C-alpha positions in Angstrom: -48.2 -6.2 -2.6 -45.8 -9.1 -3.0 -45.0 -9.5 -6.7 -41.8 -10.3 -8.5 -38.7 -10.8 -6.3 -36.0 -9.9 -8.9 -35.4 -6.1 -9.1 -35.4 -4.2 -12.3 -32.9 -1.4 -13.1 -34.1 1.0 -15.9 -31.8 3.5 -17.5 -33.4 6.9 -18.1 -32.9 9.0 -21.2 -34.8 11.0 -23.8 -37.5 8.4 -24.1 -38.3 8.2 -20.4 -37.3 11.2 -18.4 -40.7 12.8 -17.7 -42.5 12.3 -14.4 -45.4 10.7 -16.3 -43.3 8.1 -18.1 -41.3 7.4 -14.9 -44.5 6.7 -13.0 -45.5 4.2 -15.7 -42.1 2.5 -15.4 -42.5 2.2 -11.6 -46.0 0.7 -12.0 -44.6 -1.7 -14.6 -42.0 -3.0 -12.1 -38.9 -0.7 -12.0 -37.2 -0.6 -8.7 -34.0 1.4 -9.5 -33.4 4.1 -12.0 -29.9 4.5 -13.6 -28.6 7.8 -14.7 -25.7 7.5 -17.2 -23.2 10.3 -16.5 -21.4 9.6 -19.8 -24.2 11.8 -21.2 -25.8 15.0 -20.2 -25.0 17.9 -17.8 -25.7 18.1 -14.1 -28.6 20.5 -14.7 -30.3 17.9 -16.8 -29.6 15.1 -14.3 -31.0 17.2 -11.5 -34.3 17.6 -13.4 -34.5 13.8 -13.9 -33.7 13.2 -10.2 -36.5 15.5 -9.2 -38.9 13.8 -11.6 -38.0 10.3 -10.1 -38.6 11.6 -6.6 -41.9 13.1 -7.6 -43.0 9.9 -9.4 -41.9 7.8 -6.4 -44.0 10.0 -4.1 -47.0 9.8 -6.4 -46.9 6.0 -6.5 -46.0 5.6 -2.8 -43.0 3.5 -3.8 -39.4 3.4 -2.5 -37.2 3.8 -5.5 -33.4 3.9 -5.6 -31.3 6.0 -8.0 -28.0 4.7 -9.3 -25.5 7.1 -10.9 -23.2 5.5 -13.4 -19.7 7.1 -13.6 -18.3 7.5 -17.1 -14.8 6.3 -16.1 -11.8 6.4 -18.6 -13.9 5.4 -21.6 -11.7 6.0 -24.7 -13.4 7.2 -27.9 -12.4 8.3 -31.3 -13.2 11.9 -32.3 -15.4 13.3 -35.1 -15.1 12.8 -38.9 -15.0 15.9 -41.1 -17.2 14.4 -43.8 -19.3 11.8 -42.0 -18.6 8.1 -41.3 -15.7 6.3 -43.0 -15.8 2.8 -44.4 -12.7 0.8 -43.4 -11.7 -2.3 -45.4 -9.4 -5.1 -44.5 -5.8 -4.2 -45.6 -6.4 -0.4 -45.4 -3.9 1.7 -43.5 -5.4 3.9 -40.7 -3.9 6.0 -37.9 -5.1 6.9 -34.5 -3.8 10.1 -32.8 -3.4 11.2 -29.2 -4.7 14.6 -30.3 -8.4 14.6 -29.6 -8.9 17.5 -32.1 -7.3 15.7 -35.0 -10.0 15.8 -37.7 -11.2 12.5 -38.9 -10.6 11.4 -42.5 -10.3 8.2 -44.5 -6.6 8.2 -43.3 -7.1 8.5 -39.6 -8.7 10.2 -36.6 -8.0 11.6 -33.1 -8.8 9.9 -29.9 -9.5 10.9 -26.3 -6.5 8.9 -25.0 -3.3 10.8 -24.3 -1.1 7.7 -23.7 -1.7 6.0 -27.0 1.9 6.0 -28.3 3.2 5.0 -24.8 0.9 2.0 -24.3 0.6 0.5 -27.7 3.4 -1.5 -29.3 3.7 -2.8 -32.9 1.8 -6.0 -33.2 -0.9 -5.1 -30.7 -4.5 -5.4 -31.8 -7.1 -2.8 -30.8 -10.9 -2.8 -31.3 -13.3 -0.1 -32.4 -17.1 0.1 -32.1 -17.7 -2.6 -29.6 -15.3 -5.0 -31.4 -16.9 -4.7 -34.8 -13.7 -3.2 -36.3 -10.1 -4.5 -35.4 -6.8 -2.8 -36.2 -3.2 -4.2 -35.9 -0.5 -1.7 -34.8 2.3 -1.3 -37.3 4.4 1.6 -36.1 4.6 4.6 -33.8 4.7 7.9 -35.7 5.0 11.0 -33.5 1.8 11.4 -31.6 0.1 8.8 -33.8 0.0 5.0 -34.2 -0.2 3.6 -37.7 -2.5 0.5 -38.1 -3.6 -2.0 -40.6 -7.3 -2.8 -40.7 -8.0 -6.5 -40.0 -11.8 -6.5 -39.8 -13.4 -3.6 -41.5 -16.7 -1.8 -41.1 -18.3 1.6 -41.0 -16.7 3.8 -38.3 -18.8 6.7 -37.0 -18.1 9.6 -34.7 -17.4 9.0 -31.0 -17.2 5.2 -31.2 -15.4 3.4 -28.4 -11.8 2.2 -28.5 -10.8 -0.9 -26.6 -7.3 -2.3 -26.1 -7.7 -5.8 -24.7 -4.6 -7.2 -23.1 -2.8 -3.9 -23.0 -2.0 -2.3 -19.6 -3.3 1.2 -19.7 -1.6 4.3 -18.2 -4.8 5.8 -16.9 -6.6 6.3 -13.6 -9.9 4.4 -13.1 -11.4 7.6 -11.5 -11.1 10.6 -13.8 -11.5 14.3 -12.9 -15.0 14.2 -14.5 -15.9 11.3 -12.3 -14.8 13.2 -9.2 -17.1 16.1 -10.1 -20.0 13.7 -10.9 -19.5 11.9 -7.6 -19.7 15.2 -5.7 -23.0 16.0 -7.5 -24.4 12.5 -6.7 -23.5 12.9 -3.0 -25.0 16.4 -2.8 -28.2 15.1 -4.3 -28.5 12.0 -2.1 -28.2 9.3 -4.8 -28.3 5.8 -3.4 -25.7 4.0 -5.5 -22.7 4.9 -7.6 -21.5 2.5 -10.3 -17.7 2.6 -10.8 -16.7 1.9 -14.4 -13.7 -0.1 -15.6 -12.8 -1.4 -12.2 -9.5 -3.3 -12.3 -8.7 -4.0 -8.6 -10.1 -3.8 -5.1 -7.9 -0.7 -4.6 -10.0 1.1 -7.3 -13.1 0.6 -5.1 -11.2 1.6 -2.0 -10.1 4.9 -3.7 -13.7 5.7 -4.5 -14.9 4.9 -1.0 -12.2 7.2 0.4 -13.7 10.0 -1.8 -17.2 9.2 -0.6 -16.2 9.4 3.1 -19.2 9.3 5.4 -21.8 9.8 2.7 -24.5 7.1 2.5 -24.0 6.3 -1.2 -23.1 2.6 -1.8 -20.6 1.4 -4.5 -21.5 -0.9 -7.3 -18.4 -2.2 -9.1 -18.8 -2.7 -12.8 -17.0 -5.8 -14.0 -15.9 -5.1 -17.6 -12.1 -5.5 -17.5 -10.3 -8.9 -17.4 -8.0 -7.5 -14.6 -11.1 -7.3 -12.4 -11.6 -11.1 -12.7 -8.1 -11.6 -11.2 -8.8 -9.4 -8.2 -12.5 -10.3 -7.7 -12.4 -11.3 -4.0 -10.8 -8.0 -3.0 -13.3 -6.1 -5.1 -16.1 -7.9 -3.4 -14.6 -7.1 0.0 -15.1 -3.4 -0.8 -18.3 -3.0 -2.7 -22.1 -3.3 -2.1 -22.5 -5.3 -5.2 -21.4 -5.7 -8.9 -22.8 -5.0 -12.3 -21.9 -7.5 -15.0 -21.4 -5.0 -17.8 -21.4 -7.5 -20.7 -20.9 -4.9 -23.4 -17.3 -3.9 -22.7 -16.6 -7.2 -21.1 -17.5 -9.0 -24.3 -14.9 -6.8 -26.2 -12.2 -7.2 -23.6 -12.4 -11.0 -23.4 -13.3 -13.5 -26.1 -17.1 -13.2 -26.5 -17.7 -16.9 -26.1 -16.3 -16.7 -22.6 -18.9 -14.1 -21.4 -21.6 -16.7 -20.4 -19.2 -18.7 -18.3 -17.7 -15.6 -16.7 -21.3 -14.4 -15.9 -22.1 -17.6 -14.2 -18.9 -17.6 -12.2 -19.5 -14.0 -11.0 -23.1 -14.9 -10.0 -21.9 -17.9 -8.0 -19.2 -16.0 -6.2 -21.5 -13.1 -5.3 -24.2 -15.4 -4.1 -21.8 -16.9 -1.6 -20.5 -13.6 -0.5 -23.9 -12.0 -0.2 -23.2 -9.3 -2.8 -25.9 -7.9 -5.0 -25.5 -8.6 -8.8 -27.0 -6.6 -11.6 -26.8 -8.4 -14.9 -26.7 -5.8 -17.7 -26.4 -5.1 -21.4 -28.5 -6.1 -24.4 -31.0 -8.1 -22.3 -34.0 -7.1 -24.4 -32.1 -5.1 -27.0 -34.6 -5.7 -29.9 -37.3 -3.9 -27.9 -35.6 -0.6 -28.6 -37.4 -0.9 -31.9 -39.9 -3.8 -31.5 -42.9 -4.5 -29.3 -41.7 -8.0 -28.4 -38.2 -9.4 -27.6 -36.6 -12.3 -29.4 -36.8 -15.8 -28.0 -33.1 -15.7 -27.4 -33.4 -12.5 -25.3 -36.2 -13.9 -23.3 -34.1 -17.0 -22.5 -31.1 -14.8 -21.7 -33.1 -12.9 -19.0 -34.7 -16.1 -17.7 -31.3 -17.8 -17.3 -29.7 -14.8 -15.7 -32.3 -14.8 -13.0 -32.3 -18.6 -12.5 -28.5 -18.4 -12.2 -28.9 -15.9 -9.3 -29.1 -12.3 -10.5 -30.5 -10.0 -7.9 -31.4 -7.4 -10.5 -31.5 -7.2 -14.3 -31.0 -4.0 -16.2 -32.4 -2.3 -19.2 -30.2 0.3 -21.0 -31.2 1.6 -24.5 -34.5 -0.3 -24.2 -35.8 2.3 -21.7 -33.4 5.3 -22.4 -34.0 5.7 -26.1 -36.3 2.9 -27.1 -39.8 3.1 -28.6 -41.3 0.8 -26.0 -39.8 1.7 -22.6 -42.8 0.7 -20.5 -43.4 -2.5 -22.4 -39.8 -3.5 -22.0 -40.1 -3.3 -18.2 -43.4 -5.2 -18.3 -41.8 -7.9 -20.3 -38.8 -8.2 -18.0 -41.1 -8.4 -15.0 -43.1 -11.1 -16.6 -40.0 -13.2 -17.4 -38.7 -12.6 -13.8 -41.9 -14.0 -12.3 -41.6 -17.1 -14.5 -37.9 -17.6 -13.6 -38.6 -17.1 -9.9 -41.3 -19.9 -10.0 -38.5 -22.3 -10.9 -36.1 -21.1 -8.2 -38.7 -21.0 -5.5 -39.5 -24.7 -6.1 -35.9 -25.8 -5.8 -34.7 -23.6 -2.9 -31.2 -24.0 -4.4 -29.7 -21.0 -2.6 -31.0 -22.0 0.8 -29.8 -25.6 0.4 -26.4 -24.9 -1.2 -25.1 -21.7 0.5 -24.2 -22.0 4.1 -23.2 -19.1 6.4 -19.7 -17.9 6.0 -17.2 -19.9 7.9 -16.4 -16.9 10.1 -19.6 -18.0 12.0 -20.9 -14.4 11.9 -23.9 -14.3 14.2 -25.9 -12.2 11.8 -25.3 -14.7 9.0 -26.3 -17.6 11.1 -29.5 -15.9 12.3 -30.4 -15.0 8.7 -29.9 -18.5 7.4 -31.9 -20.0 10.3 -34.7 -17.5 9.7 -35.0 -18.6 6.1 -35.0 -22.3 7.0 -37.6 -21.7 9.8 -39.8 -19.8 7.5 -39.8 -22.7 5.0 -40.4 -25.3 7.7 -43.2 -23.4 9.3 -44.8 -22.3 6.0 -44.5 -18.7 7.3 -46.3 -15.9 5.4 -43.3 -13.6 5.7 -39.9 -12.9 7.2 -39.8 -9.6 9.0 -36.3 -8.1 9.6 -36.3 -5.0 11.7 -33.3 -3.0 10.5 -31.8 0.5 10.6 -28.9 0.1 8.1 -30.5 -2.6 5.9 -27.8 -5.2 6.6 -30.1 -7.7 8.4 -32.4 -7.7 5.3 -29.3 -8.1 3.0 -28.1 -11.1 5.0 -31.6 -12.7 4.5 -31.8 -11.7 0.8 -28.6 -13.5 0.1 -30.4 -16.9 0.4 -33.2 -15.9 -2.1 -35.8 -17.4 0.3 -39.2 -18.4 -1.2 -40.8 -16.6 1.7 -41.5 -12.9 1.2 -39.1 -10.6 3.1 -40.8 -7.5 4.5 -38.1 -5.2 5.9 -39.3 -2.7 8.5 -37.0 0.3 9.0 -37.3 3.8 10.5 -34.9 5.2 7.8 -36.0 6.3 4.3 -32.4 5.9 3.1 -32.6 2.2 4.0 -35.9 1.8 2.2 -34.2 3.1 -0.9 -31.1 1.0 -0.4 -33.2 -2.1 -0.2 -34.9 -1.4 -3.5 -32.0 -3.2 -5.1 -32.1 -6.3 -2.8 -33.7 -9.5 -4.2 -37.0 -10.4 -2.6 -37.1 -7.5 -0.1 -40.0 -5.2 0.2 -39.0 -2.2 2.4 -41.6 -0.4 4.6 -41.0 2.8 6.6 -42.1 2.6 10.2 -41.6 4.5 13.5 -38.5 4.0 15.5 -39.1 1.2 18.0 -37.6 0.6 21.5 -38.5 -3.0 22.5 -39.2 -6.4 21.0 -42.8 -6.2 22.2 -43.2 -3.0 20.1 -41.7 -4.8 17.1 -44.3 -7.6 17.3 -47.2 -5.1 17.6 -45.8 -3.1 14.7 -45.2 -6.2 12.5 -48.8 -7.4 13.0 -50.3 -4.0 12.4 -48.3 -3.3 9.3 -48.9 -6.7 7.7 -52.6 -6.7 8.5 -53.1 -3.2 7.0 -51.5 -4.4 3.8 -53.5 -7.6 3.8 -50.3 -9.8 3.8 -51.4 -11.8 6.8 -54.5 -12.9 8.6 -55.3 -14.7 11.9 -53.2 -17.8 12.7 -50.6 -17.1 10.0 -47.0 -17.5 11.1 -44.3 -14.8 10.6 -40.6 -14.9 11.4 -39.3 -11.8 13.1 -35.5 -11.1 13.0 -34.0 -8.3 15.0 -31.1 -7.3 17.3 -30.9 -6.8 21.0 -30.0 -4.3 22.3 -32.2 -2.5 19.8 -30.7 0.2 17.6 -27.1 -1.1 17.8 -25.6 -1.7 14.3 -24.5 -5.3 13.7 -26.4 -6.7 16.7 -28.8 -9.0 14.9 -29.1 -12.0 17.2 -32.8 -12.7 17.6 -35.3 -14.8 15.6 -38.9 -15.3 16.8 -41.7 -17.3 15.2 -44.9 -15.5 15.9 -48.5 -16.5 15.2 -50.8 -13.7 14.1 -53.8 -13.1 16.5 
């Protein structure tokens, strides 16, 4: 039952949206499925949600669903006669009119504030940074550019404006409609794109209200790095979206930014999903490159709670094999981490002396000292298990909870295996339930030690204050 500890997020798309393929992805090691709301209609997303839930039921697995909001992604329009080859020195315009037909001279964009935000001398990037343009002049509702780095520009490619303050809201009208759909269909996580400040996350949480869906902040704008602590104050975790981030900042800085984000989140106890181009070559090939394998390995060793596949599972030829490969790399990376206990040794409870934090840290240390078979947090909200997961303990964490929503929430948490149990009313009942559950799953046998973590009074949120070492009878 206890396999890899690192969680895998797989993006669903045309290659992987059937119940049959989703079941195979779950068996290969997927814990969370991502739905990209930049593509598709609600009707199609609903069919995929139903397929995920059916597959989870068939495999008796707790699977989380993450909805990824599109955000204010700026794109060029469509070309009248197909893609256009831009060469250095060419003149090319971009228009605020999204219906401006694309030609060799220029094309429309989805951004209505183009002439307001761009000044002569600014450099903008197209197609994930492959093409760069320098602004020459404002001309009505257009900006005239000179091509610096050329390339083949196709329909609907992205437009990035690094270093330029944009006159756009982080949460668009489309995002509001998509969020409403996610809440109505009980999705577990929502990823907010192009986060620039903690206030952006606050605004989204205000729209969420009392709904259970948790916020993942996507770090892909340099402004987010300047307000990171306030962003972490508000979110469940972050996604390191290396695609747009690598366009918005010098690409050579992405590895050091990734490591910094992992270090800060590990200390704050926030989940981190490392994403983008992790096994990109497996979109076409059966095996990844050595560099991709090393990238995934290092992301996990550095502290990622989850690693994500995008095109590899959404449109790739080998979606199941990509998950299997990622799971195999994760197991190898975890072997290194579990030998060093770096997180447990180097991360101390927050200086606030939060009792939950102190109990969680003590439980991890006690489990290591006692060679315990498992740490068993009893939790309603999942917070107790999250506090323990923060330390990436080498001891398996089996979270027992009476709430199915909590089981799904914990599908993203490193090293946590959630199990649904009946509601309990005393610590004696907890001990009996822990023994029974672990014996049934052949996790423990007589004389094994487990570490039980709970709160008294039982059922009160935030009351975690009890740790008990228990020998199995």
